[in-house]
N, C-alpha and C positions, 0 to 999 in steps of 0.2 A: 501517787493516789491509790487508795484501796477500793476495791469492789466486793460486793457480796454474790456470791454464787448459791442460788436456792434451787433445790430439788422439790418440786411442788407435788401436791397430791397427798401429803402425809397429815394425818389427824394428830392433833396436839392433846395432852391431857395433863392435869395436875393443878397446882396452886401457883399463883404469882403475886407478889407484893408490889403495889405500884411505886414508883420512885417519887421523891419530893417534887413539888410542883415547881416547873421551871419559871413560869411568870411570877410567882410569888417571890422566889428566891432572888431574883434579880431587883425586885423592889426593896426587900428586906435588906439586902447586903449593903444596898446604896444608902439606906436609913442609918447603918452604923457610922456614916460621916457626920451625924448630927451631934455626937458626944465624944468628949475624951475618955469616957468610961469604957470599960470592957463589956462586950456583947458576946454572949454564946448562942450560936445558931445550930440546930440539929435537923436532921433530914434534908441536907441540902443534896441536890441531884449532882452526881460526878458526870457532867456533860460539858461539851466544848463551850457554848455560850456562858455558863456560869463560872467555868473555870477561867475563861478569859477575863470576865469582870473582876473576879478575885485577883487575878494577875495585875490588872490596871490598879486597883486599890492598893496593892503591894508596891507598886512602882511609885505611887503618891505618897507612900511613907506610912501607911497603916500597918500595924503590926499584927500579923496574921499567924495563928498557931492552929494547925490540923490536928485535932484530937483523935478523930478516926476517919474512915473513908467518907463520912457524910456529917461530920460535926467539926465545926470551926468556931475559934474565938477571934474577935476583931477589935482593936484599940486604936482609934484615930486621934491620939493625943499629941502627935508630933509629925505633922504633915509636911511635905516638901511642895508647896504650892506653885512653885516655879516649873514644876513638871507639867503643869496645865498649859503652858505656853510653849513647850517644847516640840520639836519635830517628831520625837519618839511618841509622845501623846497624840499628836495628830494622825500617827499611824495607827497606834493601839486603838483609840477610840472610834475611829472610822470604820473598824471591822466588826463592831457590835452595836446593833440599835439600843440595847438595854443600857448601854453607857450614857444615854441622855438623861437618865435619873440620878446621876451624880450632881447635875447642875443645881437642882433645887436646895439640897442639903448644904453644899458649898457656898450657894449665894446667901442663905439665911445666916449661916454660922461664920463665914469669912468674908462677906461683902462681894464676893465675886465668883463666877462659875463660866467655865468655858468647855466647848464641847466642838469636834469636828462634825461634819455632816454624817450621821451614823449609818452603819450598814445593815444587815439583816435580810430577810427573805425578799426576793423580787417578785412580790404579789400584786405590784400596783402602787399607786401614790399613797404615801404614808406621811401627812403633814405634821410639821412640828409647831404650827402656829399656834395651838391650843396652849403647849407649854409656855411659850415666850409671852404670849399675850397674857397669860395669868401673872408671870413674873412682873411685867410691865405695870399691871393694875396694882401690885403690891408695892410699886415705886422704883423698880429696878429700870436703869438704862440699858437699852439693846443695841448691839452693834453686830454687823455681819460682814466677813471678808469673803467676797464674792470669788476672788482669784483663788483662795485656798479652802473654800466652803467651810469657813470657821465662824461658829457662832459664840457670842459673849454676852453675859448680862452683869451688871455692876450696881451696887447700891451701898451707902452708908449705913442706912437703916430701912428695913421693910416694914410697912405700915399696913395693918389689916383693913380689909375692904369688903364689898359685896361684889360678886362676879357671877356672870351666868356663862358657862363654858359654850363655845360654839358646837361642840360635840362631846359625847360621853366618853371621852378617851380615858382608857386605864391608866396608861403610862402618864398622860398629861395630868389627870387627877392626882395620881401619887406624887408626882413631881411638886405640883402646886401645894398639895397638903403638906408635904415635908418642908417647903419653904415657909408655909404659914405658921407652923407650930411654934417657931421662934420669932415671928414678927410680932410688932407691937401692937396691941388692941385685938380687936375680934375681926375674923375673917369668916364670911359666909359664901360657900361655893354652891351654886345652883347648877343643875344638869351634871352632877358629879357621877362618875362610875361607882357602881356599888357591888362589883363582882366579889365572891368569896376571898380573893387574893387581896383586894383592896380594903376588906373588912379585917383581914390578918394584919395588914400593915397599920391600919388604924388601931388595932387592939396592941400591937407591940409598942406603938408610939405612946399609947396612954399608960402602959408598963414602964415607960422610961420617964413619965411625968408630964406628958402632953394632956390638953384638955381639948377633947373632941365630943361633940354631941352629933346624934344623927347617924352612927355608924350603921351600915346596912341599907341607908336610904339614899337618894340622889340629891340631899340637901345636907350639906356638912357644915357644921358650925364650930369655929376652931378660936379659942382664946389663947393667944400667945403667952408663952412662958419665958422666963430668963435663961434656963438652961435645961438639959435633959441628962438623965443617968443612964446607967447600964441595965440590961435586963438578960433573960433567957427566953428563947423563942424556938418553937418547933414548926417547921414548915409542913403544910397540908400535903396530902397524896395529890398528885398531878391528875386533874379530872380529864385532861386531853388524852393522857397515857391510858387511863382507865377506859376510855371510849375506844381507844386503839386496840386494847385486847379484847373488849366486846366484839369489835368488828373481825378480829382474828378469829375468834371462836366460831362465829357465823359462817365465815367464808370457807374455812376447813372443816365445817360440820363437827367441831370438837366440844369436848366437856371441860369446862375450865372453871375455876374459883379464884375471884380476884379478891384479896384480903385487905381488911381494913381501908375501905374506900371513902369513909366519911360521908356517908348517904345523904346527910342533911345539906352539903354543900355541892351536890351533883346537879340540882336543879332539874331542868328538862331533859337531861341527858338520857336517863333510863326510859322515859316515856318515848322519846323519839325513835330509839332503837325498837321499842315494843311496837311503834306504828308501822315499822317494817317487818313485823311478825316474829322478831326474835324473842324468845322467852328468857326472862331474867327473874330471878328469886332473890329477895332480900334475906339473908341468913344472918342476923345478928347486923354486924357492920361489913359483912362480906356480899359480894355479888356472885351468885351461882348461876352458870350458864349451862343448861344440859346440851347435849349433842342433838342437833336438828339436822333431819334429812332434806327439809326445805322449811322457807318462812315466805309467808304471803303478806304483801303490802296492803295495808288498810287504807280504803279510800275514804272520802268524807261521806256523811250521812245522805247527801243527794246523789252520791255516785260519782262526783267528779273526782279527778285525779290528786292524789295527795301532793301537797308542796312542802318541802322542808327548806326553810330559810334561816338566815342568822340575824340576830338583833342583839342589842346590848342587854347585859343581864338584867332581869331573869330570863330574857330571851335565850335562844340556842347559840352557842358560841360558835364563831365562824371557823375556828380552829379544827372543828370535827366535821365540817361538811364535806372535805375530801374523802374521809374515812366513810360517812354515810353514802357517798356517790359510788365508791367501789363496792360496798357491801350490797348496794341495790342491784348491782350488775348480775348477782346470782339469786335475787329474790324472784318470787312469783308476782307479777304485776308491773306497773309503772309508776314513776315519782318523777316530779319535777324538782331539781335542786335550784335554788336562787340565791346565789352568793352576792349580797347587796353591797358589802363593805369594800371589796378588793377586785379590781377588774381584771386581773391576771391570774387569779387563784385556780381557775378551771382549765387552764390551757394545757394540763397534763392529760387531759382525756384521750388526746391522739394515741398515746401509749396503750391505753386501755382498749381503744378501738383496734390498734394493731393486734392486740391479744384476742380479739374476738368479740369484745363486749358491744352491746348495741346501745350506744349513747349519741345523742343528737345535741351539739353544741349550738344552742339557739342564739346566743350572742356572748359577748364576754363575762356576762353575769348568770346566765341561765344555761342549764343542760337538763335534757329529758333522758331518763335511763329506762330502757325497756328491759326488765329482768328475764334471765334465761332459766330461772328455777333448777339450776345444777343439771340440766339436761344437756347443755353443751358446755364443756370446760373451757375456761380461758387457756390460751396457748402461751408456752414459755417464750420470751423473747429477750432481747437485749435493751435495757433502758438506761435512762441518766435520771437522777434525783435532782428536781429543779429547786425545791424549798424543803424545810422540814416536813410538813404534813403531807404534801404530795409524794414525798420519798417514801414515808410509812405506808401510804395508800398503795403505791406501787408494790412495796414489800408485801403487803397483805394480798395482793392480786398474785404475785409470784408464789407465794404460799399455796394458793388454791389451784394454780395452773398446771396444766398437764406438761411435763418435761422439765428441763433445767433453765432458769433464767439467770441473767446477769445484770446486777444494778451498779451503774457508775456513779462517782461523785457521792459517795455514801457519807462523806464528812458533813454533808447537810443533815443526814439522819442522825449523825453522832452529836450535832449540835443541840438536839432535844431529847434524845433517848439514851438512857444509860445502859451500856452493855447489852444492846437489844439482841445481838447475834447469840451471846452466851446464855441469855435468859430464854431465848427461843430454843436452843438445843436442849436445855434442861426439861422442855415440855414435849420434846420429840420432834422438833423441826429439823430438817436437813438443810442447814445453812452454813457457809463458811466464808470467812473473810480473806481475801487474797490481796496481798501487797502488789500492787501494779506498778512496776518501775519504769515502764515504758512510756 
């Protein structure tokens, strides 16, 4: 296992181009299973989770051609469906939560879809009910092997229907939408997720020949079609990585320009950072962040403490709450962080407290941060990355800390961030990757 060794306290400077969006790429790649035609996808991030999904599709028989480091073609015209019931698939699929989204395309095109209980970040309960309840409403039969934690759905034909999702699950909406595009008749999905990445999936499906109305809303209307064709698609820049770079600039008091961010798809992200007192300028489609010696948290008009909480789009994404929390440790003022969606995502704050941060963990969902206004630096320490976003948050803390920090289990960070150490070094950070063979 490799570790990061970070010498903190160095300012960054320069320009950074955000990687392609991880959460979009996982959906888009699964959608290639809906057609025997060739699909070309560009701006795919070179990260562990995406590469693992590409590997699974290759084992399933998809013809994959890597045109350059971030561009692939996929052609699912001769699949080995027996792989889905193999021991190897049960091992491969269980290591990646995004693998759940192969089920919808396989079910609607081939009449069956299987998946072991998928892995992913240990950030709390992450139910799969929304996915399978949607498939059942479309006419599929569900089965679950409790001994092997193996899920399956089968159907001779899917029939369109109306459904109200029990939660606005992004992956659940994506999975059901992909199943519905080849179902017979009309499907209406209420309480659908409407994140930009879901909109991207919808637009890609339309370019393949699907009929979808209501894109960008929480009510999707799908008219099933006989078949879908090929297309070309470009993945959006990753809004979570963009937020991470903003946090790095603020914590290290650095001047950075983030290029080609697709401002129209960032939603509340810029404004939430501005509420922490961080200056952001829109320059064309770039974000310019000037070096700031301090940034002050804005309270509410009545003087009460600011609360930053997550919500389904267009609310603030839960994936950035960990970043907001660590950035607030060096702000002037206090903020309440309310993580509504996952009950284990804030447990990394004990590491920040070890570094000298003033954080009160009120309960599994809420933490109060008392900012130190850079008057007292965080102290270097040895840490372990528990999940992707907490891992990057600890990395940001280490970049601003006094002394040299070590972060173990950086495979978690590599799952979501492409060449993060190399890109940081190009901006002036003192970070090295060390292979730990012990």
